[in-house]
Backbone as CSV, one residue per row, in Angstrom:
resi,resn,N_x,N_y,N_z,CA_x,CA_y,CA_z,C_x,C_y,C_z
1,MET,-40.264,42.946,17.807,-39.729,44.218,17.358,-40.387,44.669,16.056
2,ILE,-40.581,43.766,15.122,-41.173,44.128,13.837,-42.576,44.684,14.025
3,ASP,-43.342,44.131,14.958,-44.683,44.663,15.211,-44.610,46.103,15.707
4,GLU,-43.650,46.394,16.582,-43.467,47.769,17.060,-43.110,48.707,15.914
5,ILE,-42.243,48.255,15.027,-41.828,49.066,13.881,-43.024,49.338,12.979
6,LYS,-43.793,48.313,12.695,-44.977,48.482,11.838,-45.992,49.429,12.472
7,GLN,-46.167,49.333,13.776,-47.095,50.222,14.484,-46.602,51.669,14.441
8,THR,-45.315,51.856,14.640,-44.729,53.198,14.582,-44.916,53.796,13.194
9,GLU,-44.655,52.996,12.184,-44.799,53.459,10.801,-46.261,53.802,10.491
10,ALA,-47.174,52.969,10.953,-48.601,53.153,10.655,-49.192,54.387,11.330
11,THR,-48.646,54.779,12.471,-49.223,55.903,13.213,-48.439,57.206,13.041
12,ALA,-47.371,57.189,12.263,-46.531,58.365,12.087,-47.219,59.420,11.222
13,GLU,-46.795,60.653,11.426,-47.310,61.777,10.644,-46.314,62.114,9.537
14,LEU,-46.794,62.198,8.313,-45.951,62.595,7.185,-45.703,64.096,7.265
15,LEU,-44.436,64.493,7.411,-44.078,65.911,7.444,-43.698,66.425,6.064
16,TYR,-42.948,65.607,5.314,-42.523,65.968,3.964,-42.629,64.748,3.061
17,SER,-43.307,64.907,1.939,-43.459,63.819,0.973,-42.147,63.585,0.230
18,GLU,-42.070,62.483,-0.460,-40.888,62.169,-1.265,-40.616,63.287,-2.273
19,THR,-41.659,63.797,-2.908,-41.507,64.883,-3.882,-40.922,66.130,-3.227
20,GLN,-41.408,66.478,-2.052,-40.897,67.645,-1.337,-39.438,67.465,-0.923
21,VAL,-39.092,66.267,-0.488,-37.714,65.994,-0.079,-36.777,66.063,-1.281
22,GLU,-37.184,65.477,-2.390,-36.350,65.501,-3.598,-36.123,66.935,-4.076
23,LYS,-37.143,67.768,-3.981,-37.012,69.175,-4.361,-36.011,69.885,-3.434
24,ALA,-36.061,69.572,-2.141,-35.108,70.152,-1.183,-33.684,69.718,-1.508
25,ILE,-33.501,68.467,-1.881,-32.168,67.974,-2.248,-31.678,68.674,-3.514
26,ASP,-32.578,68.915,-4.472,-32.212,69.687,-5.666,-31.672,71.056,-5.270
27,GLY,-32.356,71.717,-4.337,-31.931,73.041,-3.886,-30.582,73.020,-3.194
28,MET,-30.366,71.998,-2.372,-29.072,71.854,-1.698,-27.957,71.671,-2.727
29,ALA,-28.194,70.796,-3.701,-27.184,70.511,-4.722,-26.843,71.762,-5.526
30,GLU,-27.847,72.537,-5.853,-27.610,73.770,-6.612,-26.681,74.706,-5.843
31,LYS,-26.919,74.866,-4.563,-26.082,75.741,-3.733,-24.675,75.177,-3.563
32,ILE,-24.565,73.856,-3.392,-23.243,73.221,-3.255,-22.458,73.367,-4.549
33,ASN,-23.119,73.155,-5.687,-22.450,73.321,-6.988,-21.893,74.738,-7.144
34,LEU,-22.654,75.732,-6.748,-22.204,77.124,-6.866,-21.041,77.431,-5.930
35,LYS,-21.093,76.915,-4.730,-20.104,77.275,-3.701,-18.817,76.438,-3.756
36,LEU,-18.928,75.149,-4.084,-17.783,74.247,-3.900,-17.219,73.634,-5.183
37,ALA,-17.731,74.002,-6.336,-17.305,73.375,-7.590,-15.821,73.556,-7.896
38,GLU,-15.232,74.649,-7.453,-13.829,74.923,-7.771,-12.869,74.475,-6.672
39,THR,-13.353,73.686,-5.733,-12.502,73.218,-4.640,-12.072,71.777,-4.900
40,ASN,-11.103,71.333,-4.179,-10.660,69.940,-4.235,-11.418,69.195,-3.130
41,LEU,-12.670,68.860,-3.401,-13.615,68.438,-2.370,-13.489,66.971,-1.969
42,VAL,-13.540,66.757,-0.651,-13.766,65.426,-0.090,-15.219,65.429,0.395
43,PHE,-16.030,64.607,-0.209,-17.447,64.456,0.121,-17.523,63.365,1.178
44,LEU,-17.782,63.768,2.421,-17.685,62.857,3.561,-19.081,62.489,4.063
45,CYS,-19.505,61.276,3.760,-20.822,60.785,4.166,-20.773,60.289,5.608
46,VAL,-21.696,60.795,6.428,-21.814,60.334,7.809,-22.722,59.108,7.804
47,MET,-22.155,57.967,8.158,-22.890,56.714,8.185,-23.608,56.569,9.515
48,ASN,-24.712,55.914,9.621,-25.471,55.330,8.540,-26.531,56.294,8.017
49,GLY,-26.895,57.269,8.840,-27.984,58.159,8.491,-27.777,58.957,7.231
50,GLY,-26.578,59.397,6.965,-26.319,60.251,5.820,-26.275,59.547,4.486
51,ILE,-26.395,58.223,4.472,-26.213,57.479,3.225,-27.247,57.837,2.163
52,VAL,-28.490,58.048,2.548,-29.524,58.378,1.563,-29.292,59.784,1.017
53,THR,-29.097,60.748,1.899,-28.848,62.124,1.464,-27.595,62.191,0.601
54,ALA,-26.535,61.520,1.030,-25.289,61.530,0.265,-25.495,60.938,-1.126
55,GLY,-26.147,59.801,-1.202,-26.389,59.171,-2.497,-27.214,60.039,-3.419
56,LYS,-28.227,60.677,-2.874,-29.088,61.549,-3.678,-28.332,62.804,-4.124
57,LEU,-27.502,63.362,-3.258,-26.740,64.557,-3.609,-25.665,64.282,-4.654
58,LEU,-24.995,63.157,-4.525,-23.861,62.856,-5.406,-24.204,62.971,-6.881
59,THR,-25.337,62.428,-7.274,-25.695,62.440,-8.697,-26.115,63.827,-9.171
60,ARG,-26.283,64.759,-8.254,-26.675,66.121,-8.612,-25.493,67.096,-8.598
61,LEU,-24.337,66.648,-8.145,-23.159,67.504,-8.117,-22.405,67.332,-9.427
62,ASN,-22.011,68.457,-10.034,-21.463,68.402,-11.394,-19.981,68.770,-11.462
63,PHE,-19.207,68.330,-10.475,-17.783,68.622,-10.467,-17.033,67.431,-9.855
64,PRO,-15.733,67.305,-10.147,-14.939,66.197,-9.603,-14.810,66.304,-8.084
65,LEU,-14.887,65.157,-7.424,-14.753,65.111,-5.970,-14.322,63.719,-5.544
66,THR,-13.864,63.615,-4.313,-13.498,62.342,-3.706,-14.567,61.992,-2.690
67,ILE,-14.954,60.725,-2.641,-15.983,60.274,-1.705,-15.347,59.430,-0.617
68,ASP,-15.773,59.663,0.619,-15.350,58.836,1.740,-16.469,58.823,2.770
69,ALA,-16.249,58.099,3.855,-17.284,57.970,4.886,-16.670,58.081,6.271
70,ILE,-17.525,58.455,7.209,-17.160,58.517,8.611,-18.371,58.015,9.391
71,ASN,-18.122,57.330,10.499,-19.244,56.839,11.304,-18.975,57.181,12.760
72,ALA,-19.712,58.174,13.218,-19.667,58.586,14.616,-21.110,58.576,15.093
73,SER,-21.433,57.702,15.996,-22.833,57.491,16.363,-23.125,57.862,17.807
74,ARG,-24.276,58.488,18.026,-24.764,58.764,19.378,-25.960,57.885,19.721
75,TYR,-26.716,57.449,18.721,-27.986,56.771,18.987,-27.879,55.246,18.961
76,ARG,-27.083,54.711,18.053,-26.854,53.259,17.976,-28.141,52.445,18.141
77,ASN,-29.111,52.706,17.251,-30.379,51.964,17.185,-31.279,52.157,18.402
78,THR,-31.140,53.294,19.083,-32.051,53.642,20.167,-32.705,54.976,19.807
79,THR,-33.573,55.463,20.660,-34.233,56.742,20.399,-33.708,57.863,21.288
80,THR,-32.635,57.594,22.030,-32.009,58.634,22.853,-30.509,58.660,22.588
81,GLY,-29.940,59.868,22.577,-28.518,60.019,22.297,-27.647,59.676,23.492
82,ASN,-26.480,59.159,23.210,-25.481,58.811,24.222,-24.171,59.504,23.867
83,ASP,-23.082,59.061,24.460,-21.768,59.568,24.090,-21.451,59.147,22.651
84,ILE,-20.626,59.934,22.000,-20.248,59.626,20.623,-19.309,58.437,20.601
85,LYS,-19.613,57.501,19.733,-18.767,56.332,19.533,-18.248,56.377,18.094
86,TRP,-16.925,56.365,17.947,-16.299,56.399,16.618,-16.226,54.976,16.081
87,LEU,-16.938,54.723,15.004,-16.978,53.391,14.410,-16.109,53.273,13.164
88,HIS,-15.935,54.398,12.449,-15.123,54.392,11.222,-14.632,55.808,10.946
89,LYS,-13.367,55.918,10.590,-12.803,57.208,10.201,-12.393,57.139,8.737
90,PRO,-12.398,58.263,8.035,-12.113,58.241,6.591,-10.694,57.778,6.270
91,GLU,-10.584,57.152,5.116,-9.287,56.713,4.605,-8.582,57.843,3.851
92,THR,-9.356,58.739,3.282,-8.824,59.832,2.471,-8.090,60.847,3.348
93,GLU,-6.954,61.301,2.868,-6.194,62.354,3.540,-7.007,63.652,3.456
94,LEU,-7.303,64.261,4.608,-8.099,65.486,4.648,-7.236,66.749,4.669
95,LYS,-5.950,66.587,4.921,-5.049,67.732,5.028,-5.085,68.564,3.746
96,ASN,-5.287,69.873,3.934,-5.322,70.854,2.844,-6.452,70.634,1.842
97,ARG,-7.453,69.873,2.216,-8.604,69.636,1.336,-9.830,70.382,1.858
98,THR,-10.760,70.639,0.975,-12.071,71.138,1.363,-12.922,69.917,1.659
99,VAL,-13.597,69.925,2.801,-14.421,68.786,3.217,-15.881,69.222,3.298
100,LEU,-16.751,68.405,2.742,-18.193,68.585,2.894,-18.715,67.391,3.679
101,ILE,-19.146,67.636,4.906,-19.734,66.597,5.757,-21.212,66.515,5.404
102,VAL,-21.693,65.316,5.038,-23.082,65.144,4.614,-23.787,64.201,5.577
103,ASP,-24.886,64.694,6.175,-25.623,63.888,7.152,-27.122,64.051,6.928
104,ASP,-27.889,63.205,7.610,-29.337,63.245,7.473,-29.960,64.384,8.258
105,ILE,-29.528,64.589,9.505,-30.206,65.535,10.379,-29.218,66.268,11.278
106,LEU,-29.501,67.536,11.494,-28.808,68.296,12.522,-29.791,68.428,13.669
107,ASP,-29.566,67.623,14.692,-30.451,67.595,15.859,-29.829,68.517,16.909
108,GLU,-29.199,67.971,17.910,-28.549,68.791,18.931,-27.210,69.346,18.446
109,GLY,-26.635,68.751,17.400,-25.394,69.237,16.820,-24.128,68.647,17.396
110,LEU,-24.259,67.740,18.340,-23.069,67.189,18.996,-22.243,66.307,18.057
111,THR,-22.900,65.467,17.277,-22.179,64.593,16.354,-21.508,65.412,15.260
112,LEU,-22.259,66.329,14.650,-21.690,67.158,13.586,-20.525,67.989,14.106
113,ALA,-20.643,68.539,15.304,-19.549,69.321,15.889,-18.308,68.455,16.098
114,ALA,-18.501,67.218,16.555,-17.368,66.308,16.773,-16.698,65.948,15.450
115,ILE,-17.485,65.709,14.418,-16.914,65.376,13.100,-16.188,66.586,12.526
116,HIS,-16.760,67.759,12.680,-16.117,68.991,12.226,-14.762,69.159,12.917
117,GLN,-14.729,68.943,14.228,-13.483,69.053,14.989,-12.460,68.018,14.507
118,PHE,-12.918,66.797,14.231,-12.026,65.757,13.702,-11.388,66.235,12.391
119,CYS,-12.195,66.800,11.495,-11.680,67.281,10.206,-10.659,68.408,10.405
120,GLU,-10.928,69.294,11.350,-9.961,70.349,11.686,-8.640,69.742,12.149
121,GLN,-8.739,68.750,13.034,-7.537,68.098,13.568,-6.744,67.395,12.468
122,GLN,-7.421,66.976,11.405,-6.756,66.310,10.288,-6.156,67.305,9.303
123,GLY,-6.366,68.602,9.556,-5.755,69.633,8.727,-6.555,70.050,7.507
124,ALA,-7.852,69.832,7.511,-8.687,70.257,6.381,-8.537,71.759,6.171
125,ALA,-8.463,72.178,4.917,-8.315,73.604,4.594,-9.604,74.360,4.891
126,SER,-10.729,73.765,4.580,-12.028,74.351,4.901,-13.039,73.219,5.062
127,ILE,-14.043,73.476,5.893,-15.018,72.440,6.233,-16.420,73.024,6.111
128,TYR,-17.244,72.321,5.374,-18.654,72.688,5.209,-19.495,71.496,5.637
129,SER,-20.761,71.754,5.897,-21.659,70.650,6.231,-22.984,70.824,5.514
130,ALA,-23.570,69.700,5.137,-24.867,69.658,4.482,-25.731,68.648,5.215
131,VAL,-26.919,69.071,5.606,-27.867,68.172,6.262,-29.207,68.274,5.557
132,LEU,-29.864,67.149,5.418,-31.178,67.155,4.800,-32.174,67.897,5.677
133,VAL,-32.079,67.682,6.999,-33.059,68.226,7.930,-32.361,68.949,9.077
134,ASN,-32.835,70.142,9.391,-32.391,70.866,10.580,-33.569,70.888,11.548
135,LYS,-33.364,70.313,12.731,-34.418,70.289,13.741,-34.374,71.590,14.535
136,ASN,-35.513,72.263,14.585,-35.619,73.512,15.338,-35.779,73.200,16.813
137,LEU,-34.767,73.573,17.581,-34.768,73.347,19.026,-34.858,74.691,19.747
138,ALA,-35.267,74.643,20.992,-35.401,75.859,21.796,-34.092,76.264,22.457
139,LYS,-33.007,75.577,22.110,-31.704,75.902,22.697,-30.668,76.026,21.590
140,PRO,-29.587,76.739,21.842,-28.544,76.894,20.822,-27.798,75.581,20.564
141,LYS,-27.276,75.458,19.346,-26.496,74.283,18.953,-25.030,74.682,18.846
142,PRO,-24.110,73.733,19.060,-22.688,74.069,18.990,-22.200,74.310,17.562
143,ILE,-23.037,74.010,16.564,-22.654,74.157,15.159,-23.919,74.314,14.323
144,GLN,-23.786,75.015,13.219,-24.880,75.147,12.262,-24.421,74.568,10.929
145,ALA,-25.344,74.041,10.157,-25.011,73.489,8.845,-24.952,74.601,7.803
146,ASP,-24.079,74.441,6.822,-23.935,75.409,5.741,-25.006,75.239,4.673
147,PHE,-25.433,74.006,4.465,-26.452,73.704,3.461,-27.534,72.867,4.135
148,VAL,-28.773,73.352,4.110,-29.889,72.681,4.783,-31.033,72.500,3.791
149,GLY,-31.573,71.288,3.756,-32.699,71.012,2.874,-34.023,71.472,3.446
150,LEU,-34.334,71.030,4.665,-35.645,71.261,5.257,-35.520,71.592,6.741
151,GLN,-36.484,72.339,7.247,-36.588,72.650,8.675,-37.710,71.793,9.259
152,VAL,-37.506,71.271,10.466,-38.540,70.463,11.108,-38.705,70.858,12.570
153,VAL,-39.860,70.518,13.100,-40.135,70.745,14.516,-39.390,69.703,15.345
154,ASN,-39.338,69.922,16.626,-38.616,69.034,17.533,-39.455,67.794,17.849
155,ARG,-39.385,66.830,16.944,-40.048,65.541,17.134,-39.092,64.448,16.665
156,TYR,-39.374,63.210,17.061,-38.527,62.102,16.620,-38.937,61.723,15.204
157,LEU,-37.966,61.683,14.287,-38.232,61.507,12.863,-37.653,60.211,12.322
158,PHE,-38.232,59.769,11.204,-37.627,58.683,10.444,-37.886,58.900,8.960
159,GLY,-37.102,58.200,8.140,-37.200,58.286,6.682,-36.026,59.033,6.092
160,TYR,-35.705,58.731,4.831,-34.592,59.367,4.128,-33.304,59.315,4.930
161,GLY,-33.020,58.178,5.527,-31.782,57.975,6.271,-31.967,58.000,7.779
162,MET,-32.937,58.739,8.260,-33.198,58.795,9.710,-33.938,57.521,10.107
163,ASP,-33.604,56.983,11.273,-34.158,55.687,11.645,-34.990,55.740,12.916
164,TYR,-35.783,54.709,13.073,-36.459,54.428,14.336,-35.935,53.073,14.799
165,LYS,-35.088,53.080,15.820,-34.478,51.871,16.384,-33.806,51.001,15.319
166,GLY,-33.146,51.658,14.366,-32.415,50.946,13.319,-33.236,50.606,12.092
167,TYR,-34.515,50.890,12.097,-35.413,50.589,10.981,-35.948,51.877,10.353
168,LEU,-36.595,51.737,9.234,-37.362,52.786,8.549,-36.508,53.881,7.918
169,ARG,-35.202,53.673,7.791,-34.352,54.642,7.088,-34.802,54.796,5.637
170,ASN,-35.397,53.747,5.093,-35.785,53.716,3.688,-37.203,54.231,3.438
171,ALA,-37.855,54.792,4.429,-39.214,55.318,4.239,-39.189,56.450,3.207
172,PRO,-40.171,56.469,2.304,-40.182,57.435,1.196,-40.788,58.784,1.577
173,GLY,-40.181,59.445,2.501,-40.630,60.740,2.980,-40.034,60.940,4.366
174,ILE,-40.370,62.060,4.982,-39.907,62.317,6.341,-41.124,62.295,7.248
175,PHE,-41.063,61.419,8.255,-42.186,61.163,9.135,-41.812,61.491,10.576
176,ALA,-42.806,61.919,11.348,-42.637,62.152,12.781,-43.379,61.061,13.539
177,CYS,-42.694,60.461,14.492,-43.319,59.439,15.330,-44.415,60.080,16.180
178,LYS,-45.474,59.336,16.394,-46.625,59.860,17.108,-46.355,60.089,18.593
179,ASP,-45.752,59.151,19.265,-45.674,59.203,20.717,-44.269,59.377,21.292
180,LEU,-43.335,59.881,20.516,-41.961,60.074,21.038,-41.658,61.541,21.158
């Protein structure tokens, strides 16, 4: 498996450098600070992919907030999506709170839509979403993100939280796999 991972990493195309990604996160944080600073925010990190984006955003937000996590997975260390599996739900009471769902990528939108619906069912007063990357698809998505860092073409990506078969989330940039 490690040889496959190394080969994938070696042949991948760099779409956005670390500097470009950090600048995009700065822009997202600026917009979130303007829009949500006066709310009683629950900052909800979507595990595992959203951990890098969430961590980078947190230090750029300049207002009090509560942090929690949710884990709803479609890929589970594969390169194709399946049914959503709920692995962890937040401990924080969402009722009457403003929720910001933070994830790495908005691909087909099924996971984000399911998490948004979960937050509605929990009685959230308002729900926003922030994704580092929005994948441009030729079909409509069931949900759009409120805060987006970067736009990408429809290719399989890794880096900054996005993985290739459970690896490469820590890659210092956003890369597209060559043959997927």
